[in-house]
C-alpha positions as YAML, in Angstrom:
chain: A
units: angstrom
residues:
- id: 1
  name: UNK
  ca: [-0.63, -11.68, 5.43]
- id: 2
  name: UNK
  ca: [1.07, -8.67, 3.86]
- id: 3
  name: UNK
  ca: [4.21, -8.90, 1.73]
- id: 4
  name: UNK
  ca: [6.87, -6.23, 1.58]
- id: 5
  name: UNK
  ca: [6.71, -4.18, -1.70]
- id: 6
  name: UNK
  ca: [9.45, -1.40, -1.11]
- id: 7
  name: UNK
  ca: [10.97, 0.78, 1.53]
- id: 8
  name: UNK
  ca: [11.17, 4.60, 0.45]
- id: 9
  name: UNK
  ca: [14.02, 6.93, 1.25]
- id: 10
  name: UNK
  ca: [11.96, 8.42, 4.35]
- id: 11
  name: UNK
  ca: [11.71, 5.01, 5.84]
- id: 12
  name: UNK
  ca: [8.05, 4.60, 4.79]
- id: 13
  name: UNK
  ca: [7.49, 0.80, 4.25]
- id: 14
  name: UNK
  ca: [4.96, -0.23, 1.58]
- id: 15
  name: UNK
  ca: [3.40, -3.60, 1.82]
- id: 16
  name: UNK
  ca: [0.50, -5.31, -0.22]
- id: 17
  name: UNK
  ca: [-1.79, -8.30, 0.22]
- id: 18
  name: UNK
  ca: [-2.15, -11.41, -1.72]
- id: 19
  name: UNK
  ca: [-4.82, -11.10, -4.54]
- id: 20
  name: UNK
  ca: [-8.21, -10.79, -2.79]
- id: 21
  name: UNK
  ca: [-11.72, -12.00, -4.23]
- id: 22
  name: UNK
  ca: [-12.70, -13.98, -7.20]
- id: 23
  name: UNK
  ca: [-13.49, -13.50, -10.71]
- id: 24
  name: UNK
  ca: [-13.82, -10.18, -12.07]
- id: 25
  name: UNK
  ca: [-13.68, -8.65, -8.47]
- id: 26
  name: UNK
  ca: [-10.20, -8.99, -7.52]
- id: 27
  name: UNK
  ca: [-8.58, -6.54, -5.22]
- id: 28
  name: UNK
  ca: [-5.47, -5.81, -3.41]
- id: 29
  name: UNK
  ca: [-4.90, -4.08, -0.04]
- id: 30
  name: UNK
  ca: [-1.94, -1.76, -0.05]
- id: 31
  name: UNK
  ca: [-0.55, -0.31, 3.29]
- id: 32
  name: UNK
  ca: [1.92, 2.53, 4.04]
- id: 33
  name: UNK
  ca: [3.74, 2.92, 7.33]
- id: 34
  name: UNK
  ca: [6.56, 4.74, 8.85]
- id: 35
  name: UNK
  ca: [8.17, 5.27, 12.18]
- id: 36
  name: UNK
  ca: [6.68, 7.70, 14.55]
- id: 37
  name: UNK
  ca: [7.45, 9.18, 18.11]
- id: 38
  name: UNK
  ca: [5.27, 6.55, 19.61]
- id: 39
  name: UNK
  ca: [4.89, 3.68, 17.09]
- id: 40
  name: UNK
  ca: [4.01, 3.81, 13.59]
- id: 41
  name: UNK
  ca: [1.77, 6.14, 11.37]
- id: 42
  name: UNK
  ca: [-0.07, 4.12, 8.81]
- id: 43
  name: UNK
  ca: [-2.45, 4.33, 6.16]
- id: 44
  name: UNK
  ca: [-4.32, 1.45, 4.06]
- id: 45
  name: UNK
  ca: [-5.96, 1.58, 0.70]
- id: 46
  name: UNK
  ca: [-7.69, -1.16, -1.49]
- id: 47
  name: UNK
  ca: [-7.16, -1.26, -5.28]
- id: 48
  name: UNK
  ca: [-8.67, -0.91, -7.66]
- id: 49
  name: UNK
  ca: [-11.24, 1.50, -6.07]
- id: 50
  name: UNK
  ca: [-8.26, 3.46, -4.44]
- id: 51
  name: UNK
  ca: [-10.44, 3.79, -1.17]
- id: 52
  name: UNK
  ca: [-8.51, 4.70, 1.90]
- id: 53
  name: UNK
  ca: [-9.73, 2.25, 4.43]
- id: 54
  name: UNK
  ca: [-7.72, 3.12, 7.55]
- id: 55
  name: UNK
  ca: [-5.41, 5.96, 8.59]
- id: 56
  name: UNK
  ca: [-3.69, 6.07, 11.88]
- id: 57
  name: UNK
  ca: [-1.35, 8.77, 13.04]
- id: 58
  name: UNK
  ca: [-0.20, 12.10, 11.46]
- id: 59
  name: UNK
  ca: [0.31, 12.39, 7.69]
- id: 60
  name: UNK
  ca: [0.34, 15.61, 5.97]
- id: 61
  name: UNK
  ca: [-2.07, 16.30, 2.89]
- id: 62
  name: UNK
  ca: [1.03, 16.26, 0.93]
- id: 63
  name: UNK
  ca: [2.14, 12.74, 2.18]
- id: 64
  name: UNK
  ca: [-1.31, 11.40, 1.45]
- id: 65
  name: UNK
  ca: [-1.31, 13.10, -2.15]
- id: 66
  name: UNK
  ca: [2.08, 11.32, -2.63]
- id: 67
  name: UNK
  ca: [0.96, 7.93, -1.65]
- id: 68
  name: UNK
  ca: [-2.20, 8.20, -3.77]
- id: 69
  name: UNK
  ca: [-0.05, 9.17, -6.90]
- id: 70
  name: UNK
  ca: [2.04, 6.38, -6.28]
- id: 71
  name: UNK
  ca: [-0.86, 3.98, -6.13]
- id: 72
  name: UNK
  ca: [-2.22, 5.28, -9.38]
- id: 73
  name: UNK
  ca: [1.15, 4.90, -11.12]
- id: 74
  name: UNK
  ca: [1.92, 1.36, -9.67]
- id: 75
  name: UNK
  ca: [-1.32, -0.35, -9.40]
- id: 76
  name: UNK
  ca: [-0.55, -2.58, -11.99]
- id: 77
  name: UNK
  ca: [2.60, -3.57, -10.18]
- id: 78
  name: UNK
  ca: [0.75, -4.12, -6.94]
- id: 79
  name: UNK
  ca: [-1.60, -6.56, -8.82]
- id: 80
  name: UNK
  ca: [1.30, -8.43, -10.56]
- id: 81
  name: UNK
  ca: [3.10, -8.84, -7.25]
- id: 82
  name: UNK
  ca: [-0.19, -10.02, -5.50]
- id: 83
  name: UNK
  ca: [-0.76, -12.47, -8.17]
- id: 84
  name: UNK
  ca: [2.92, -13.88, -8.05]
- id: 85
  name: UNK
  ca: [2.56, -14.29, -4.16]
- id: 86
  name: UNK
  ca: [4.39, -11.14, -2.90]
- id: 87
  name: UNK
  ca: [7.43, -10.57, -4.89]
- id: 88
  name: UNK
  ca: [8.26, -6.94, -4.13]
- id: 89
  name: UNK
  ca: [10.81, -4.70, -5.94]
- id: 90
  name: UNK
  ca: [12.86, -3.81, -2.69]
...
């Protein structure tokens, strides 16, 4: 299950998973998506590794860089929200 985190001005919806793993190996899946001509463009990352695990559609290098900056600046917030059961900021 994914929980809403925030919707950006460009209609990009950011969602996150509950806290995954156990012990010191906890992680959170973070998903970005926005409407496209025939469905949605989306990209998914795992924290704390910041590994991109899935990309569907057409995102520019600038959009990907923006998402990755957001991930790095808000990683603590994604973990906190995941621990609390999905309380986003939107």
